VEXDREN-2710 file (C-alpha; in Angstrom, 1 decimal):
% VEXDREN-2710
k/r/px/py/pz
1/MET/42.9/51.4/150.4
2/ALA/43.7/48.4/148.2
3/THR/42.2/45.0/149.0
4/VAL/44.5/42.0/149.4
5/LEU/43.2/40.6/146.1
6/GLU/44.0/43.9/144.3
7/MET/47.5/43.9/145.8
8/VAL/48.1/40.2/144.7
9/GLU/47.1/41.3/141.1
10/PHE/49.4/44.4/141.4
11/VAL/52.4/42.2/142.4
12/ARG/51.5/39.6/139.8
13/ASP/51.4/42.2/137.0
14/LEU/54.8/43.7/138.0
15/THR/56.6/40.4/138.6
16/GLY/55.0/38.3/135.9
17/ASN/54.6/35.6/138.5
18/ASP/51.1/34.0/138.6
19/LYS/52.0/32.0/141.6
20/ILE/51.9/35.1/143.9
21/ARG/49.4/34.6/146.7
22/GLU/48.4/36.7/149.7
23/HIS/51.2/35.7/152.0
24/THR/53.9/35.1/149.3
25/ASP/57.3/36.6/150.2
26/ILE/57.9/38.8/147.1
27/LEU/61.7/38.5/147.4
28/ASP/61.5/34.7/147.7
29/SER/59.3/34.6/144.6
30/GLY/62.2/35.8/142.4
31/CYS/61.6/39.6/142.5
32/VAL/65.0/40.7/143.7
33/GLY/67.5/43.6/143.5
34/ASP/66.4/46.5/141.3
35/ASP/63.2/44.8/140.4
36/PHE/62.1/44.6/144.0
37/HIS/63.1/48.2/144.6
38/GLU/61.1/49.3/141.5
39/LEU/58.1/47.3/142.8
40/ILE/58.2/49.2/146.1
41/GLU/58.6/52.5/144.3
42/LYS/55.6/51.8/142.0
43/PHE/53.6/50.7/145.1
44/SER/54.4/54.1/146.7
45/ASP/53.5/56.0/143.5
46/ARG/50.2/54.2/142.9
47/TYR/48.9/53.9/146.4
48/HIS/50.3/57.3/147.6
49/GLY/52.1/55.8/150.6
50/ASP/54.5/57.8/152.7
51/MET/57.7/55.8/152.5
52/ASN/59.9/57.9/154.7
53/ALA/60.1/55.2/157.4
54/TYR/61.0/52.4/154.8
55/LEU/64.4/50.8/155.4
56/TRP/65.2/48.9/152.2
57/TYR/67.9/46.6/153.8
58/PHE/65.3/44.9/156.0
59/HIS/63.3/43.8/153.0
60/GLY/65.4/43.6/149.9
61/ASP/68.9/43.0/148.5
62/GLU/71.2/44.2/145.8
63/GLU/71.2/43.4/142.1
64/GLY/73.7/40.8/141.1
65/PHE/76.8/39.5/142.9
66/ASN/78.5/41.8/145.4
67/ILE/82.2/40.8/145.5
68/GLY/82.8/43.1/148.5
69/GLY/80.1/41.1/150.3
70/LEU/82.7/38.2/150.5
71/PHE/84.8/40.3/152.9
72/TYR/82.3/42.6/154.6
73/LYS/78.6/42.2/155.2
74/PRO/76.3/44.5/153.1
75/PRO/73.5/46.2/155.0
76/TYR/70.9/43.6/154.2
77/ASP/73.1/40.9/155.8
78/GLN/73.5/42.9/159.0
79/VAL/69.8/42.7/159.9
80/LYS/67.1/40.0/160.1
81/ARG/65.0/40.2/157.0
82/ILE/61.3/41.2/157.2
83/PRO/59.3/39.7/154.3
84/VAL/57.1/41.9/152.2
85/THR/53.9/40.2/151.0
86/PRO/50.8/41.4/149.1
87/ALA/48.9/41.2/152.4
88/LEU/51.4/43.6/154.1
89/LEU/51.3/46.0/151.1
90/ALA/47.4/46.0/151.3
91/GLU/47.6/46.8/155.0
92/ILE/50.1/49.6/154.4
93/SER/48.0/51.1/151.6
94/GLY/45.1/51.3/154.1
95/VAL/47.2/53.2/156.6
96/GLY/48.8/55.4/154.0
97/ARG/52.3/55.1/155.3
98/TRP/55.0/52.5/155.8
99/ASN/54.2/51.6/159.4
100/ILE/56.6/48.7/160.2
101/GLU/58.3/49.1/163.5
102/TYR/61.9/48.0/162.9
103/PRO/63.9/46.3/165.7
104/ASP/66.9/48.3/167.2
105/HIS/69.8/47.8/164.9
106/VAL/73.2/49.2/163.9
107/ILE/74.3/49.3/160.3
108/SER/78.0/49.9/159.5
109/SER/78.1/53.3/157.9
110/LYS/81.5/52.7/156.2
111/HIS/80.1/50.6/153.3
112/ASN/83.2/48.4/153.3
113/ASP/81.6/46.0/150.9
114/ILE/81.4/48.8/148.3
115/ILE/84.9/49.9/148.9
116/ALA/86.2/46.3/148.5
117/ARG/84.2/46.1/145.2
118/LEU/85.8/49.3/143.9
119/ILE/89.3/48.2/144.9
120/PHE/88.7/44.9/143.1
121/VAL/87.4/46.6/139.9
122/ALA/90.3/49.1/140.0
123/THR/92.8/46.3/140.4
124/VAL/91.4/44.4/137.4
125/PHE/91.3/47.6/135.3
126/LEU/94.9/48.6/136.2
127/SER/96.1/45.1/135.6
128/LEU/94.5/45.0/132.2
129/PHE/95.8/48.5/131.4
130/TYR/99.4/47.4/132.4
131/TYR/99.1/44.2/130.3
132/LEU/98.0/46.2/127.2
133/LEU/100.8/48.7/127.6
134/ARG/103.6/46.1/127.8
END
């Protein structure tokens, strides 16, 4: 089991943010997208936590701008976010598994935001291709 102080140092080392404290929301501290997901993965590897119950969309977001999110809500915008703090990670390391009880929720399984993004990219690509062939 990691102490809260150890977990604060762990998060500081991975984020490079010396302002991290016991109850700092890691996402709000600037560790977002892929960086946040890598931090959670390294936490699991280092502290041998069972992450089967972990639902990323309650805690993190995506890397960069999601153009499809302008038209359809991505999963992380369909639920109320639950902050991840060093104190929470220390507690989870003591239990040995991700033990957060999530509220009842329904996430659209169609991933319309991703489909909209692909349509946008394909349209831009085809327009450019058409322009170059003229």
